[in-house]
C-alpha positions in Angstrom: -24.5 -20.3 5.0 -22.7 -23.0 7.6 -19.2 -21.3 6.1 -20.0 -18.0 7.4 -21.0 -19.6 10.6 -17.5 -20.8 11.1 -15.5 -18.5 9.9 -17.9 -15.8 11.7 -16.5 -18.9 15.1 -13.0 -19.3 14.0 -12.3 -14.9 13.4 -14.1 -14.3 17.2 -12.2 -16.8 18.6 -9.1 -15.6 16.8 -10.0 -12.2 18.1 -10.7 -12.6 21.5 -7.4 -14.8 22.2 -5.2 -12.1 20.3 -6.8 -9.4 22.9 -5.8 -11.8 25.8 -2.3 -11.8 24.0 -1.8 -8.2 23.9 -3.2 -7.6 27.7 -1.0 -10.1 29.1 2.1 -8.2 26.3 1.0 -5.0 28.1 1.3 -6.3 31.4 4.9 -7.6 30.9 5.9 -4.5 28.4 6.2 -6.1 25.6 5.8 -5.5 21.8 2.2 -5.1 21.4 -0.5 -5.9 18.7 -1.3 -2.6 17.0 -4.4 -1.1 17.4 -4.8 -1.0 13.6 -4.1 -4.9 13.5 -7.4 -5.2 16.0 -9.6 -3.2 14.4 -8.7 -5.0 10.7 -9.8 -8.6 13.1 -13.1 -6.6 14.0 -13.5 -5.5 10.3 -13.2 -8.8 9.3 -15.9 -10.2 11.0 -14.3 -10.6 15.1 -16.4 -7.3 16.3 -17.8 -10.0 19.3 -14.6 -11.3 20.0 -12.9 -8.0 20.3 -16.0 -6.5 22.1 -15.7 -9.4 24.9 -12.1 -9.1 25.1 -12.6 -5.5 25.9 -14.8 -6.6 29.0 -13.2 -10.1 29.8 -9.7 -8.8 30.0 -10.3 -5.1 30.9 -8.3 -4.2 27.7 -8.8 -0.8 25.9 -11.1 0.0 28.1 -10.0 3.9 28.4 -9.5 4.2 24.8 -12.8 5.7 23.7 -12.5 4.8 19.5 -12.6 1.0 21.2 -15.2 1.4 23.6 -17.5 3.3 21.1 -16.2 2.1 17.8 -16.3 -1.4 17.9 -19.9 -1.4 19.5 -20.6 0.9 15.7 -18.9 -1.9 13.7 -20.9 -4.7 15.6 -24.0 -2.6 14.5 -23.2 -1.7 11.0 -22.0 -6.0 10.8 -25.8 -6.9 12.4 -27.5 -4.2 10.1 -25.8 -5.7 6.8 -26.5 -9.6 7.9 -29.8 -8.8 8.5 -30.4 -6.3 5.2 -28.3 -8.8 3.1 -28.8 -12.5 4.1 -31.7 -12.8 6.1 
């Protein structure tokens, strides 16, 4: 169980940092991180980090697939954790 907690902490830190990096790249009009990659990080367990990045950095706030999709992923992941690991 400690390994799972460590993994989730690490993937969420990485996801938050990736959101920060993408926001900085957007400001500088540089090559961006694909939305597909951001959603992949969320699906791999980094959904909370992506969600925090949306709100802390005001990034992807006008994209409904992020403002609705990421919370939906969090809800599904919470259901899965409660259902199978509790």
